[in-house]
N, CA, C and O atoms as a DFTB+ gen file, in Angstrom:
588 C
 N C O
     1  1      15.036      79.193      70.879
     2  2      16.040      80.230      70.847
     3  2      17.299      79.703      70.177
     4  3      17.746      78.593      70.470
     5  1      17.857      80.477      69.300
     6  2      19.031      80.073      68.550
     7  2      20.303      80.304      69.352
     8  3      20.511      81.386      69.902
     9  1      21.145      79.293      69.414
    10  2      22.390      79.395      70.161
    11  2      23.434      80.156      69.342
    12  3      23.622      79.873      68.159
    13  1      24.099      81.100      69.957
    14  2      25.164      81.840      69.280
    15  2      26.435      81.032      69.403
    16  3      26.868      80.706      70.508
    17  1      27.028      80.711      68.285
    18  2      28.236      79.893      68.272
    19  2      29.432      80.781      67.954
    20  3      29.495      81.380      66.880
    21  1      30.361      80.864      68.864
    22  2      31.586      81.606      68.617
    23  2      32.537      80.675      67.885
    24  3      32.834      79.578      68.358
    25  1      33.006      81.113      66.743
    26  2      33.811      80.247      65.905
    27  2      35.222      80.764      65.758
    28  3      35.510      81.938      65.992
    29  1      36.094      79.855      65.364
    30  2      37.448      80.243      65.019
    31  2      37.413      80.815      63.609
    32  3      36.330      80.984      63.048
    33  1      38.530      81.107      63.039
    34  2      38.608      81.682      61.701
    35  2      37.809      80.844      60.711
    36  3      37.945      79.621      60.695
    37  1      36.981      81.475      59.889
    38  2      36.132      80.764      58.927
    39  2      36.468      81.187      57.496
    40  3      35.567      81.372      56.679
    41  1      37.719      81.337      57.199
    42  2      38.146      81.768      55.868
    43  2      38.028      80.601      54.901
    44  3      38.380      79.469      55.233
    45  1      37.540      80.880      53.723
    46  2      37.495      79.869      52.673
    47  2      38.557      80.246      51.663
    48  3      38.587      81.381      51.187
    49  1      39.426      79.314      51.332
    50  2      40.518      79.671      50.456
    51  2      40.946      78.555      49.539
    52  3      40.288      77.520      49.435
    53  1      42.054      78.783      48.879
    54  2      42.555      77.849      47.882
    55  2      43.722      77.043      48.425
    56  3      43.917      76.939      49.636
    57  1      44.486      76.480      47.515
    58  2      45.530      75.522      47.827
    59  2      46.562      76.012      48.828
    60  3      47.037      75.214      49.636
    61  1      46.924      77.260      48.813
    62  2      47.976      77.758      49.689
    63  2      47.415      78.306      50.994
    64  3      47.991      79.227      51.574
    65  1      46.322      77.765      51.456
    66  2      45.635      78.287      52.633
    67  2      46.448      78.097      53.911
    68  3      47.326      77.239      53.996
    69  1      46.133      78.907      54.874
    70  2      46.762      78.883      56.183
    71  2      46.259      77.682      56.976
    72  3      45.063      77.392      56.929
    73  1      47.129      76.965      57.711
    74  2      46.685      75.800      58.489
    75  2      45.664      76.129      59.573
    76  3      45.031      75.219      60.109
    77  1      45.488      77.409      59.908
    78  2      44.505      77.767      60.928
    79  2      43.106      77.969      60.342
    80  3      42.142      78.120      61.093
    81  1      42.982      77.973      59.010
    82  2      41.670      78.114      58.384
    83  2      40.824      76.894      58.725
    84  3      41.300      75.763      58.621
    85  1      39.584      77.108      59.127
    86  2      38.728      75.994      59.518
    87  2      37.743      75.588      58.433
    88  3      36.963      74.656      58.629
    89  1      37.765      76.261      57.303
    90  2      36.921      75.849      56.189
    91  2      37.657      76.131      54.897
    92  3      38.033      77.268      54.615
    93  1      37.855      75.091      54.122
    94  2      38.512      75.212      52.822
    95  2      37.681      74.463      51.795
    96  3      37.024      73.473      52.117
    97  1      37.714      74.937      50.564
    98  2      37.085      74.220      49.463
    99  2      37.847      74.570      48.202
   100  3      38.194      75.729      47.973
   101  1      38.103      73.568      47.393
   102  2      38.729      73.805      46.093
   103  2      38.327      72.686      45.146
   104  3      37.993      71.582      45.576
   105  1      38.362      72.985      43.860
   106  2      38.059      72.014      42.822
   107  2      39.319      71.804      42.017
   108  3      39.968      72.766      41.605
   109  1      39.672      70.541      41.789
   110  2      40.908      70.185      41.089
   111  2      40.591      69.595      39.719
   112  3      39.768      68.689      39.589
   113  1      41.264      70.131      38.700
   114  2      41.075      69.692      37.316
   115  2      42.409      69.288      36.710
   116  3      43.469      69.642      37.225
   117  1      42.347      68.542      35.611
   118  2      43.558      68.195      34.864
   119  2      43.923      69.291      33.869
   120  3      45.070      69.345      33.424
   121  1      42.995      70.159      33.506
   122  2      43.268      71.239      32.561
   123  2      43.017      72.572      33.240
   124  3      42.160      72.681      34.117
   125  1      43.779      73.599      32.826
   126  2      43.645      74.907      33.450
   127  2      42.289      75.536      33.143
   128  3      41.670      76.138      34.020
   129  1      41.832      75.398      31.914
   130  2      40.540      75.965      31.525
   131  2      39.656      74.810      31.056
   132  3      39.721      74.413      29.892
   133  1      38.828      74.268      31.958
   134  2      37.958      73.155      31.565
   135  2      37.015      73.561      30.439
   136  3      36.351      74.595      30.512
   137  1      36.966      72.739      29.401
   138  2      36.077      72.985      28.268
   139  2      34.911      72.016      28.360
   140  3      34.924      71.088      29.168
   141  1      33.912      72.236      27.534
   142  2      32.714      71.400      27.570
   143  2      33.061      69.922      27.468
   144  3      32.507      69.110      28.209
   145  1      33.968      69.555      26.564
   146  2      34.314      68.143      26.391
   147  2      35.058      67.592      27.604
   148  3      35.012      66.391      27.867
   149  1      35.745      68.464      28.343
   150  2      36.519      68.021      29.493
   151  2      35.609      67.630      30.655
   152  3      35.998      66.815      31.492
   153  1      34.401      68.199      30.719
   154  2      33.503      67.897      31.841
   155  2      33.155      66.422      31.906
   156  3      32.745      65.932      32.958
   157  1      33.311      65.702      30.800
   158  2      33.055      64.268      30.815
   159  2      34.096      63.547      31.663
   160  3      33.827      62.470      32.196
   161  1      35.271      64.131      31.787
   162  2      36.323      63.551      32.603
   163  2      36.102      63.867      34.073
   164  3      35.320      64.755      34.414
   165  1      36.784      63.145      34.935
   166  2      36.600      63.383      36.361
   167  2      37.275      64.663      36.838
   168  3      38.244      65.130      36.240
   169  1      36.759      65.211      37.900
   170  2      37.394      66.296      38.634
   171  2      37.072      66.068      40.106
   172  3      36.169      65.298      40.434
   173  1      37.790      66.720      40.971
   174  2      37.652      66.472      42.403
   175  2      37.399      67.757      43.165
   176  3      37.924      68.815      42.819
   177  1      36.595      67.653      44.195
   178  2      36.379      68.751      45.131
   179  2      36.934      68.304      46.477
   180  3      36.569      67.244      46.986
   181  1      37.809      69.110      47.042
   182  2      38.330      68.852      48.382
   183  2      37.729      69.877      49.325
   184  3      37.680      71.065      49.005
   185  1      37.272      69.426      50.487
   186  2      36.727      70.346      51.475
   187  2      37.267      70.013      52.854
   188  3      37.552      68.858      53.172
   189  1      37.398      71.041      53.654
   190  2      37.755      70.904      55.061
   191  2      36.768      71.768      55.821
   192  3      36.550      72.928      55.470
   193  1      36.173      71.208      56.857
   194  2      35.211      71.970      57.640
   195  2      35.127      71.439      59.049
   196  3      35.756      70.437      59.386
   197  1      34.350      72.111      59.868
   198  2      34.177      71.669      61.246
   199  2      32.725      71.320      61.498
   200  3      31.819      71.901      60.900
   201  1      32.511      70.362      62.390
   202  2      31.175      69.919      62.772
   203  2      31.201      69.524      64.231
   204  3      32.235      69.106      64.750
   205  1      30.075      69.655      64.888
   206  2      29.963      69.168      66.255
   207  2      29.193      67.854      66.212
   208  3      28.041      67.807      65.780
   209  1      29.848      66.787      66.670
   210  2      29.256      65.451      66.700
   211  2      29.214      65.001      68.159
   212  3      30.248      64.971      68.827
   213  1      28.040      64.654      68.652
   214  2      27.868      64.227      70.051
   215  2      28.491      65.216      71.026
   216  3      29.109      64.823      72.015
   217  1      28.321      66.501      70.739
   218  2      28.824      67.539      71.624
   219  2      30.309      67.843      71.502
   220  3      30.817      68.711      72.213
   221  1      31.012      67.153      70.622
   222  2      32.454      67.354      70.447
   223  2      32.725      68.000      69.085
   224  3      32.189      67.566      68.065
   225  1      33.553      69.030      69.081
   226  2      33.946      69.677      67.827
   227  2      34.978      68.807      67.123
   228  3      35.959      68.378      67.731
   229  1      34.754      68.554      65.854
   230  2      35.695      67.777      65.050
   231  2      35.903      68.463      63.716
   232  3      35.044      69.210      63.247
   233  1      37.048      68.205      63.110
   234  2      37.384      68.781      61.807
   235  2      37.376      67.650      60.783
   236  3      37.970      66.594      60.998
   237  1      36.687      67.893      59.663
   238  2      36.475      66.853      58.663
   239  2      37.064      67.232      57.318
   240  3      36.947      68.374      56.873
   241  1      37.703      66.256      56.672
   242  2      38.226      66.417      55.325
   243  2      37.426      65.469      54.442
   244  3      37.297      64.278      54.728
   245  1      36.894      66.028      53.368
   246  2      36.096      65.216      52.443
   247  2      36.587      65.436      51.025
   248  3      37.041      66.522      50.663
   249  1      36.484      64.386      50.238
   250  2      36.856      64.452      48.830
   251  2      35.656      63.964      48.038
   252  3      35.105      62.900      48.320
   253  1      35.254      64.747      47.046
   254  2      34.138      64.367      46.195
   255  2      34.654      64.174      44.781
   256  3      35.208      65.095      44.181
   257  1      34.468      62.967      44.249
   258  2      34.837      62.679      42.867
   259  2      33.629      62.995      42.001
   260  3      32.524      62.527      42.274
   261  1      33.837      63.790      40.956
   262  2      32.732      64.236      40.111
   263  2      33.007      63.904      38.647
   264  3      34.155      63.877      38.204
   265  1      31.942      63.656      37.916
   266  2      32.037      63.476      36.467
   267  2      30.675      63.778      35.868
   268  3      29.650      63.671      36.541
   269  1      30.673      64.154      34.601
   270  2      29.435      64.488      33.904
   271  2      28.822      63.228      33.314
   272  3      29.512      62.472      32.629
   273  1      27.537      62.986      33.567
   274  2      26.793      61.876      32.981
   275  2      26.007      62.443      31.808
   276  3      24.985      63.104      31.996
   277  1      26.488      62.181      30.597
   278  2      25.875      62.748      29.392
   279  2      24.474      62.192      29.142
   280  3      23.625      62.894      28.593
   281  1      24.224      60.958      29.530
   282  2      22.918      60.350      29.310
   283  2      21.861      61.005      30.209
   284  3      20.783      61.373      29.742
   285  1      22.173      61.145      31.472
   286  2      21.216      61.726      32.421
   287  2      21.314      63.241      32.519
   288  3      20.485      63.886      33.161
   289  1      22.329      63.800      31.881
   290  2      22.537      65.256      31.834
   291  2      22.669      65.881      33.232
   292  3      22.008      66.869      33.549
   293  1      23.534      65.284      34.055
   294  2      23.819      65.851      35.371
   295  2      25.190      65.379      35.855
   296  3      25.776      64.449      35.301
   297  1      25.678      66.029      36.883
   298  2      26.963      65.672      37.458
   299  2      26.767      64.562      38.478
   300  3      25.920      64.663      39.366
   301  1      27.555      63.507      38.346
   302  2      27.546      62.409      39.307
   303  2      28.617      62.721      40.346
   304  3      29.772      62.977      40.004
   305  1      28.225      62.697      41.608
   306  2      29.144      63.053      42.699
   307  2      29.182      61.905      43.706
   308  3      28.146      61.445      44.187
   309  1      30.409      61.450      44.017
   310  2      30.604      60.417      45.032
   311  2      31.548      60.996      46.071
   312  3      32.682      61.361      45.761
   313  1      31.063      61.078      47.324
   314  2      31.858      61.723      48.371
   315  2      32.471      60.691      49.306
   316  3      31.825      59.725      49.710
   317  1      33.749      60.926      49.640
   318  2      34.474      60.106      50.601
   319  2      34.882      60.991      51.773
   320  3      35.348      62.113      51.575
   321  1      34.706      60.489      52.985
   322  2      35.184      61.209      54.160
   323  2      36.571      60.670      54.473
   324  3      36.746      59.466      54.662
   325  1      37.550      61.551      54.527
   326  2      38.934      61.157      54.755
   327  2      39.341      61.386      56.210
   328  3      40.527      61.491      56.524
   329  1      38.360      61.462      57.081
   330  2      38.593      61.746      58.499
   331  2      38.140      60.552      59.333
   332  3      37.298      59.770      58.891
   333  1      38.691      60.410      60.532
   334  2      38.208      59.344      61.419
   335  2      36.801      59.665      61.920
   336  3      36.353      60.808      61.824
   337  1      36.109      58.667      62.450
   338  2      34.781      58.880      63.024
   339  2      34.881      59.954      64.100
   340  3      35.715      59.855      64.999
   341  1      34.048      60.966      64.017
   342  2      34.106      62.065      64.969
   343  2      35.030      63.185      64.532
   344  3      35.075      64.236      65.170
   345  1      35.772      62.972      63.447
   346  2      36.649      64.011      62.914
   347  2      38.009      64.053      63.579
   348  3      38.276      63.329      64.538
   349  1      38.867      64.919      63.047
   350  2      40.182      65.149      63.646
   351  2      40.003      66.055      64.856
   352  3      39.137      66.930      64.862
   353  1      40.814      65.844      65.866
   354  2      40.712      66.633      67.094
   355  2      41.237      68.052      66.907
   356  3      40.757      68.980      67.559
   357  1      42.217      68.229      66.022
   358  2      42.787      69.567      65.827
   359  2      42.721      69.973      64.361
   360  3      42.698      69.134      63.461
   361  1      42.692      71.275      64.152
   362  2      42.680      71.807      62.790
   363  2      43.983      71.465      62.071
   364  3      43.988      71.268      60.856
   365  1      45.083      71.394      62.814
   366  2      46.381      71.071      62.203
   367  2      46.376      69.658      61.622
   368  3      46.905      69.441      60.532
   369  1      45.782      68.688      62.338
   370  2      45.690      67.314      61.821
   371  2      44.837      67.282      60.555
   372  3      45.194      66.634      59.570
   373  1      43.720      67.980      60.592
   374  2      42.818      68.008      59.434
   375  2      43.496      68.677      58.239
   376  3      43.378      68.207      57.107
   377  1      44.200      69.767      58.495
   378  2      44.874      70.468      57.409
   379  2      45.957      69.587      56.783
   380  3      46.141      69.607      55.566
   381  1      46.663      68.826      57.592
   382  2      47.692      67.904      57.070
   383  2      47.059      66.850      56.160
   384  3      47.601      66.543      55.098
   385  1      45.917      66.296      56.570
   386  2      45.208      65.307      55.742
   387  2      44.727      65.948      54.443
   388  3      44.782      65.325      53.383
   389  1      44.256      67.189      54.527
   390  2      43.805      67.930      53.348
   391  2      44.953      68.075      52.352
   392  3      44.784      67.831      51.157
   393  1      46.130      68.478      52.859
   394  2      47.296      68.653      51.987
   395  2      47.736      67.311      51.387
   396  3      48.172      67.274      50.236
   397  1      47.632      66.215      52.140
   398  2      47.965      64.889      51.611
   399  2      47.019      64.509      50.478
   400  3      47.458      63.994      49.450
   401  1      45.727      64.757      50.660
   402  2      44.741      64.448      49.618
   403  2      45.004      65.294      48.380
   404  3      44.901      64.807      47.254
   405  1      45.341      66.550      48.591
   406  2      45.651      67.447      47.479
   407  2      46.881      66.943      46.707
   408  3      46.882      66.940      45.476
   409  1      47.916      66.520      47.425
   410  2      49.134      66.007      46.788
   411  2      48.852      64.720      46.009
   412  3      49.400      64.511      44.926
   413  1      48.000      63.866      46.564
   414  2      47.629      62.618      45.879
   415  2      46.969      62.932      44.538
   416  3      47.306      62.321      43.523
   417  1      46.039      63.872      44.529
   418  2      45.369      64.254      43.281
   419  2      46.343      64.911      42.313
   420  3      46.282      64.659      41.110
   421  1      47.236      65.746      42.818
   422  2      48.212      66.423      41.956
   423  2      49.118      65.397      41.268
   424  3      49.445      65.546      40.091
   425  1      49.522      64.359      42.004
   426  2      50.361      63.309      41.389
   427  2      49.608      62.589      40.277
   428  3      50.232      62.027      39.377
   429  1      48.288      62.596      40.323
   430  2      47.460      61.976      39.285
   431  2      47.130      62.945      38.150
   432  3      46.379      62.605      37.235
   433  1      47.698      64.158      38.215
   434  2      47.503      65.120      37.136
   435  2      46.496      66.218      37.419
   436  3      46.313      67.105      36.585
   437  1      45.840      66.188      38.564
   438  2      44.847      67.203      38.910
   439  2      45.558      68.363      39.612
   440  3      45.440      68.543      40.825
   441  1      46.292      69.137      38.828
   442  2      47.155      70.192      39.380
   443  2      46.547      71.586      39.265
   444  3      47.138      72.549      39.754
   445  1      45.402      71.716      38.641
   446  2      44.765      73.027      38.459
   447  2      43.666      73.193      39.510
   448  3      42.643      72.509      39.473
   449  1      43.896      74.106      40.438
   450  2      42.997      74.304      41.573
   451  2      42.251      75.625      41.451
   452  3      42.844      76.674      41.199
   453  1      40.942      75.549      41.634
   454  2      40.101      76.742      41.684
   455  2      39.348      76.744      42.998
   456  3      38.850      75.709      43.442
   457  1      39.268      77.911      43.617
   458  2      38.532      78.057      44.873
   459  2      37.751      79.358      44.825
   460  3      38.169      80.310      44.167
   461  1      36.625      79.405      45.514
   462  2      35.859      80.659      45.560
   463  2      36.687      81.770      46.193
   464  3      37.479      81.525      47.102
   465  1      36.500      82.972      45.712
   466  2      37.155      84.134      46.314
   467  2      36.075      84.982      46.954
   468  3      35.414      85.774      46.282
   469  1      35.901      84.816      48.241
   470  2      34.853      85.532      48.940
   471  2      35.238      86.970      49.246
   472  3      34.393      87.772      49.644
   473  1      36.514      87.299      49.060
   474  2      36.969      88.668      49.289
   475  2      36.660      89.566      48.091
   476  3      36.627      90.788      48.233
   477  1      36.436      88.986      46.931
   478  2      36.240      89.734      45.697
   479  2      34.782      90.163      45.545
   480  3      33.873      89.472      46.005
   481  1      34.567      91.306      44.899
   482  2      33.203      91.781      44.651
   483  2      32.640      91.192      43.355
   484  3      31.435      91.278      43.116
   485  1      33.483      90.600      42.524
   486  2      33.012      89.963      41.289
   487  2      32.974      88.449      41.485
   488  3      33.275      87.961      42.575
   489  1      32.617      87.720      40.471
   490  2      32.561      86.258      40.531
   491  2      33.930      85.655      40.241
   492  3      34.050      84.737      39.430
   493  1      34.932      86.157      40.884
   494  2      36.305      85.736      40.676
   495  2      36.595      84.453      41.452
   496  3      36.136      84.290      42.583
   497  1      37.358      83.543      40.844
   498  2      37.818      82.341      41.527
   499  2      39.338      82.381      41.607
   500  3      40.011      82.765      40.650
   501  1      39.863      81.985      42.739
   502  2      41.315      81.922      42.891
   503  2      41.837      80.712      42.136
   504  3      41.275      79.621      42.240
   505  1      42.907      80.899      41.380
   506  2      43.546      79.805      40.669
   507  2      44.934      79.586      41.247
   508  3      45.679      80.537      41.488
   509  1      45.271      78.324      41.466
   510  2      46.611      77.944      41.906
   511  2      47.010      76.707      41.121
   512  3      46.238      75.755      41.015
   513  1      48.231      76.725      40.566
   514  2      48.769      75.513      39.946
   515  2      49.570      74.810      41.017
   516  3      50.539      75.365      41.535
   517  1      49.178      73.601      41.352
   518  2      49.817      72.848      42.423
   519  2      51.140      72.292      41.914
   520  3      51.172      71.553      40.930
   521  1      52.210      72.642      42.575
   522  2      53.546      72.144      42.220
   523  2      53.837      70.894      43.033
   524  3      53.544      70.830      44.227
   525  1      54.414      69.907      42.372
   526  2      54.749      68.656      43.034
   527  2      56.261      68.590      43.173
   528  3      56.985      68.678      42.181
   529  1      56.736      68.437      44.396
   530  2      58.173      68.324      44.634
   531  2      58.696      66.980      44.146
   532  3      57.921      66.038      43.982
   533  1      59.997      66.883      43.914
   534  2      60.612      65.646      43.418
   535  2      60.349      64.476      44.360
   536  3      60.082      63.364      43.904
   537  1      60.421      64.713      45.679
   538  2      60.177      63.638      46.633
   539  2      58.721      63.204      46.635
   540  3      58.429      62.043      46.923
   541  1      57.813      64.095      46.325
   542  2      56.393      63.763      46.289
   543  2      56.060      62.912      45.061
   544  3      55.212      62.023      45.134
   545  1      56.719      63.180      43.945
   546  2      56.424      62.457      42.709
   547  2      56.697      60.967      42.828
   548  3      56.045      60.172      42.151
   549  1      57.641      60.570      43.669
   550  2      58.010      59.168      43.782
   551  2      57.122      58.379      44.736
   552  3      57.205      57.151      44.761
   553  1      56.287      59.033      45.513
   554  2      55.421      58.332      46.445
   555  2      54.265      57.678      45.708
   556  3      53.788      58.191      44.696
   557  1      53.821      56.545      46.222
   558  2      52.665      55.881      45.647
   559  2      51.392      56.536      46.141
   560  3      51.230      56.704      47.350
   561  1      50.479      56.915      45.255
   562  2      49.235      57.543      45.696
   563  2      48.318      56.550      46.391
   564  3      48.241      55.378      46.023
   565  1      47.621      57.059      47.413
   566  2      46.604      56.259      48.103
   567  2      45.276      56.874      47.764
   568  3      44.833      57.789      48.457
   569  1      44.615      56.400      46.709
   570  2      43.338      57.011      46.327
   571  2      42.314      55.965      45.972
   572  3      42.582      54.764      45.955
   573  1      41.116      56.473      45.685
   574  2      40.002      55.581      45.443
   575  2      39.475      55.660      44.026
   576  3      38.492      54.991      43.705
   577  1      40.100      56.459      43.161
   578  2      39.572      56.573      41.798
   579  2      40.200      55.521      40.908
   580  3      41.177      54.870      41.279
   581  1      39.633      55.368      39.752
   582  2      40.088      54.352      38.814
   583  2      40.822      54.952      37.622
   584  3      40.961      54.290      36.593
   585  1      41.304      56.214      37.740
   586  2      41.954      56.839      36.591
   587  2      43.383      56.427      36.447
   588  3      44.064      56.872      35.524
């Protein structure tokens, strides 16, 4: 018998999402309109979601670094979990980590954000240009890429 799981808000959104959203996904690029030649360069996917681990609900932030492998003709994806073991205890903690990861990528030039628009009847994606404040620009990024 399948267990019915009552969930909190499950909205999927873009960069300006509400901190109460329990699932977010966006792809960050250096160019507003990625072209075929740009796919060879890296891009990032940020996700926030919830999982139950050992009976405890946790919120997880993950970052996937992607690039096109022209020789093998496929996308190479390396995923990093930016959450502690078992996840964050609250959605607010997870959302803060998500925003920090987003700011780190934006400081590296990945300011063009696309996210699925599940409210739309067409294949529309939400676009947001991530603005970096003056105080954010001076911080040293903590990331794992080599760009």
